[in-house]
N, C-alpha and C positions, 0 to 999 in steps of 0.2 A: 594152731591146725586147718589145715588149708583143706578148703572142699572142693567137690567136682560137681559142680551144677550144672545138670542138660539147659536152664534157660540160660544161665550164661554162659555157657558152650554157647549158645544158639545164638545170643543177643552181642558176644565179645566175636564172632569172629566173622558180623555184617560190619565191623569195623578194618576186619584184613581183606588182604589183595585175595582174589579167586585161589590160588593158586599157598594162602595161607589153609583152606579149606580143604582144597585135596588133599595136602596136608596130615592134612587134622582126620581124613577121613581112613587115609593113609595106615591110620597108627602112629606117624610118626612124631605127632606133637599133641597137644592136649591144651589147652584153656585154661588156665586154672582161673576161680576163684580167689581173691584177694581182699577179700573186702573186708576181715575181717582177720588180717593176718596183721602182723605189726608194718609190712614195706606200706600195705593201703594205708595204716592209720598213717605214717609218715608222710606217703605223695598225698594226703588231705591236708596233712596241718603245710605242708609246702607252695602247694597252691593256692589255701587260703592265705598267708602271709605275703605270697606272690600279690597276689588280686588285691589285699591293706592296700599296700605297695602303689595297684596300680591308682586307686580310688584317692588316695593320696596326692596323688602330683602334682593338683594346683599349689599344696600346701609345700611338699617337699621339695618340688621343683627336680625330680628326675622322672625323668624320660622312662612313658611307662613300656616299651620294648625290655628297660634291662633286667626288672626283676622273672617277667614270664620264660625269657630265653634259659636262664638261670634255672631256673623251676625248671624248663621243660628235663635240660641235660641231668638232674636231678633227678623227675622222676622215673626217665626212660633206662639210669645206671639203676634204680630201685629195679624196677619190673626186668634188668639181664639178671642179677645176682639176682631173684630168686626162682627166677628159672634154672637160669646156669647150673642152682643147687638139684635137679629136679633131673637136671642130668639133661635139659633142654636148653641147646643155645642157638636152636634157629628163631624160634618165632617171636621174641622181643627183635631179631633184625626183619623179619619178614612183614612185624606188625609198621615198626619204627615206616620205611621205605615206604608203605600205602601210606601213610601220614607225610613223607617228604612232597609226596606225589601230588598226593589235594595239597599242599600249599602251595607248589611247583606251580600247579594250573590255576590255583586262585594270583600269586605271586604276577607272574608272566602278565595275567589280562589286565592288571593293578595296573599294575609299567606300566600297560600301552596307553592306559585311558588316561594316567593322570603327566603324561610326556605330553598329550596330546592338550590336554585342558594348559598348560605352562606354556606349551607353545604357541599357542590363542593367547596366553595371558604378556608372551613376550609381542607378540605383531600390535597389541594395542587394542583386541577385541570388548575386551571387560574392561577397560579402561573408557574406550567409548558408549558402552552402553550405561556406562556408573554415571557420569559428564549428562550426558541425554535427559536422566534421572534429574543430577541434584539441582540443574540450573533453567528445570523449566517454570517456576515457580508457580506447584500445586500447594495446596493447602494442606499441613501435616495430616490431618485424616486420611483424605486420598492419594498422600503416598504409603502409611503404613498399608493401603489395599492396594495401592504397585504393589510394592517391595513383599507384603505376601504372595499374590497373586503371581508377580515372575517366580518363586524363589518353589512355587508348585510346579509351576512350567519348567525353568531351565532343571529341576533338580534328578526329573528322572532320564535325564541323557546324561547334563556333568552334576554327578554324585552331591547326595546333598551337605557333604564338609564345603567342597569348593564353595558353592550356593549359597551356603549361608555365609563363607566370609564376605565371596562378593558384594550382600543386600547389605549386610551388615553396614559397612563402609559407607554406602551410599546412605542410610539413616543416622549415621556418626556424623558427616559432613552435614544433610538439612537440618537436624535437631542439633547440633550445636553443645549452646548449656541448655539446654531440655532435657536433665536427667529423664523428668517421670514418660517423656516420648519417645525418647533415645532404648529407653529399658523396654516401653510394651513393644515396641517394635519389634528390637532383636526376638522379644521373644516367641509372637506371633511368625517371625521369619523362621527361625529353629522350631516348631511347627509345622507351619506349610512346608520346608524343603524334607524334613522326615514321613510326613503324609505323601508329598510327591514322590519320593523315594520309594516308597513301598507296592505301587502301584506299575514298575519300571524292574526287568532283570538289569540294568544297570543305574537302575536313583542307590542302591544304597547292597553293601557289602551281603546283609542276608536273604536278598532279592536272588543275589548274585550265586551264592551258594544253590539257592534250590533249584535254579536254572539250572545248573550246572549237574547239578544232580541229577535229571529227568524225571523230578515229581511232580514240576507244571510246564505246563511248556509255553513257549512266548504272550503267543496270544491270550493264554489263557491268564496270567498277570492280569492281562488290563476289565476282565474280570471286576477288580478293587478297583478302577477308577471312583467310582461315586462313593463307595462305604471311607475312603483315605479324603474324597471334595469333604464329606460331611465334616468327618475327623477335623477338619483345619477349620472351619466356615461357624463349623457353634463356637468352641473360643474367640474367632475372630472378631465375630458377629458381638461377642460379650464387652471382649477389652476392647471393643472400636468407640464404643461410649465413653472410654476415659481419654481419646485421644480427642482435643479439641479442635476448631476446625478451621483457624487463624493460620497464616498462613508467615513460615519461617523468613529470616531475615535471606536475602537472596545471595546467591553463589555463582560467582564469574570466576568459570575454567572451561580449557580448552583440551581435546585429547584429540592427539592423529592418531590414524588406520594405516601401521607399515604395511607396507608393502608384501602380498599374501597369503594377509589377516582371512581374506574372504577365502581365500583356496585351501586354506590348513584348516577351517568348518567347515570344507565340504567335502575333503579328506575326509575326514573325523565321521562325518553323517556315512559315506561311504563305507567306511572301516567296520560300525557299527553293523551297517547290511551282511557286511562280509561275515561279520561272529554270528550274525543270527544265521545266516542259510548255510554256514558251512555244518552247526547244531540241526538243523531245523530237514534241510536236503541229503547233504552229504554224510548226517548223521559222525562227524569227526569236532569235539571237545571248541565252546569257543573262542577259544586264546588261539586256535592256530587263524583262525582272521583277525582278531585284533593287531596277534604276531606280524601280520602281512601288512595289513592297512597301518602300521611302527616303522615296515619297513618301507615304504610309498611314503612317507614323513623324513625318514631319512633324505631318500631319495632327493626331496622336492630342500629337502634342509638341502643337502649340496648347492641345489641351483639359486637359493636365498645368500648365500654363502659367496659363489662364482660372483652375483651380482653387488650383492654390497662391499666386493673388490673393488671393482669397475667403475660403483653408482654410487658411495658411500651417502650414507644419512644423510641430512644438512646438521649444522647444530642444536638449532633449535626447535628438534623433534625429541631431544633427550629436555623427556618432561617429568622426568623425577621417578619415585616409586610407581611399581605394578599393581594394580591394580588391588587383589588379594597377598599385598604384601601381609604381614604380622607383626603387632605390634612389639618389639623390644627382638625381634628376633631379623635387623638389616640384614648379615649377610647367606642370610637364605636369599632375600626380595634386591639384590641389590638395584640400585636404578641402571635406566638405560643409558649407556653409552652411545651418540648415533654415529659414530667414529666406525666404530668394530666392525668387525663382521659377523655375521649371524651363526650362532652355533648350536645344531641341535644339541650338543652335549648337554649343553648349558642346562636343559629342557630336561634332560634324565636328570642328569645331579638333581638338579631341584624338586624331585618323588619328594612324599614323606617316607621315606625308608623309616624314621620311627616308628607308622602308621604300618608298614612292610612287614616289618621287622618283629612287628608285635602282632602281628595274625601268626606268625610262624610260632613262641611261644607260644598264642591259647590254642593253635590244632595243635599242636605237640603233645601239650599240659593232658585238652582233656583227650587224644589216642591216650597219651599213657593209666590217663583212671579209665577209661574207660575198655582196657587192655586188662585193666584191675579185674573187671566188673562192674564200677559202679554205676556205668549208666544204663549195665541191664538192671542193677537193683532203681534209679532214678527213674525209668520206662515203666517197670511192674508197678514203683509207688501214685507216679505220675497221673501214665497213661489207662494202668491196670483196673488201680484201684478208687480213683477219681473220674475218670471217661478222659475221653480225646477232648471235646467240647471245655468242661472245667480247664482240664492243662492247659488248651489253649489261650486261654484265657489271663490264667495264671502269668503263662511267659512274656505278657506281654508286662506287669507292676514287677516280674524279675528284671526284666530288660532295664527298666529306669534306674533300679538299683544292682545291676552289676551292667558292665556294655553287653550289647546284644548279638556279641560274634558270639562269644564262648558259650552263651546261653542257645546261638540257633546255630551252631554246628556239632554242641550234645544233644540236640534235637536230631538231628541229621544222622549222627553216630546210632542215637538210641533206635533210626531207624520205625518205628512204631507203625501199623498199619492201618491206614488213612484212606481215607475217600479226597477227592480234588477237592471240595468244600472245606474241609477240615484244613488239607496242608494251605492253601489260602488265608483259613483264618488266622494260620499259627504265625504264616507267612505277615499278613496286617499288625495280628498284636507285636510280633515281636518288632515289628519295624516301628509307628509309631507310638510304642509303650515307651519308648524313651522321652518322648516328650513329657512323661511328666513330671519330672526332675530335671536340672540343666544337666546331672552330672549322667541323664542316661541315654546318652547318644553321644557321635565324635561331632557332629552341627555344633550340640550345644555350647560342651566344652569349648570348642576351639570361639566359639560367638567372645564366650565367658574369657577369654586371651584378649577377644577385639577391643570390647568395652571392656576394659577393664574398673571394674567398682559402680560398675553404671547400671548392667547386665550382672549380675551376682547371682547366688544358688538360692539367696532368702527371697527377692523379689522376682523370681518362676517362680517356687513356692508358693509365692503369693497367691499366683493365678493356676495352681493345680488344680481346683477347684473344679473352675471352667475348663480347664484339659481333660477331665476328669470326665468331666459328661460328654464331651467331644468323644474317647477313647469308648464310650459307654454307648454315644449314638451307633458310634461307623464300624465296632460290632455288628448292630442290632441292624443297619441297610445290609450287614452281607450275608447277615439270613435272608435279609427280606428278598434281598434280588436276585441273591445267586443262591437259592432255595433248591435248585436244581442239582446244582453240583454235591450235594450228601445225598447217600444212598442210602 
């Protein structure tokens, strides 16, 4: 029996567009509570099976986007069937269109950012940084701290996944056969990259979603800087005691910064400024600034292409794979050919399409479950009974097991009534909670592939107690330094 619940009606319509709310007020549609209906149970089962396949990605070698995309289709078919049985052929359509709009904003924003990162990689920006680090003759402990610090300061601009991959190549090159150092340094990089991404709208997908929703303003994210520093420093100090002070074998490498690399870095920073200004001053979606910046990059790519036509790069500048090449995926990161012309669309092709399609599946799955009333039920259980503080702290532990993207999207869809301090708290915990396990963040999963057999689930689990201390300390620091943000 399907129940009509005012609580579910209110919470569910929060996930829909204003037009659906108006339609509901006009009496043309009514939100249904399907949490006790066979379709609701079937949708939950489909989602859990899909997410089990996502968690088993490393074992099955099945791309994570595939199961969630199929699950999204099945869930929305179930929603449409039940509503059609009640004579309502519009609500499901309106709801899914709203979720598609949510995805479109996120997709285009990330596509622009990923293209810039790939363009910088192609021009040798990251190669130059990596070679500078591995050829300086630092001790292992110094490399441990330098790579961690760089992960923390780079990830707020270049997302935590890209940052972790880049710096993992450094510790692998420096550590060589020293498996103990490589393993601990990779853990340090994952923690630092996740912590650094937590205090910037550009550092993690979760912070980006919160910013785009307008729940936290751009400048307010930086209130999480000190808690993020504490989250990284506590476990980093403990783990550094296990790293020796000996110097590794010297590494002799060279890197060439191709023409235009510095300009592309400048264009990327200008693009970020445009995205922030579009949102803060013109009240436009941040994606407008990002896509305009992508257009500028494509214009500059045309200049580079024409220049390469008349002034081809010498063959000795073809130094092999790019800095972000993933082990086992040579087709994605081909070696540069010094004689070839620059092509901006190659940078577009190298975007993380599996990740982008994964976001599509997650957003549509969670949106479908929300339309059925499950998010209202979850909101009542977590934020109504446990309270926002307890619920937001538990979000961090949940994001260590389930990827923080669907967790944060579910929270945003629930839209609990919270003050700024609580929204900052859930942003912090969802971002850094993934560090508790190696599979809890995209950065951890990517580095497991980069340092296969050295940085593993169990090598990370060995230090989870230290990471948990950092998690608790960062939450305490947030309550201490941001007390004025709590009403």
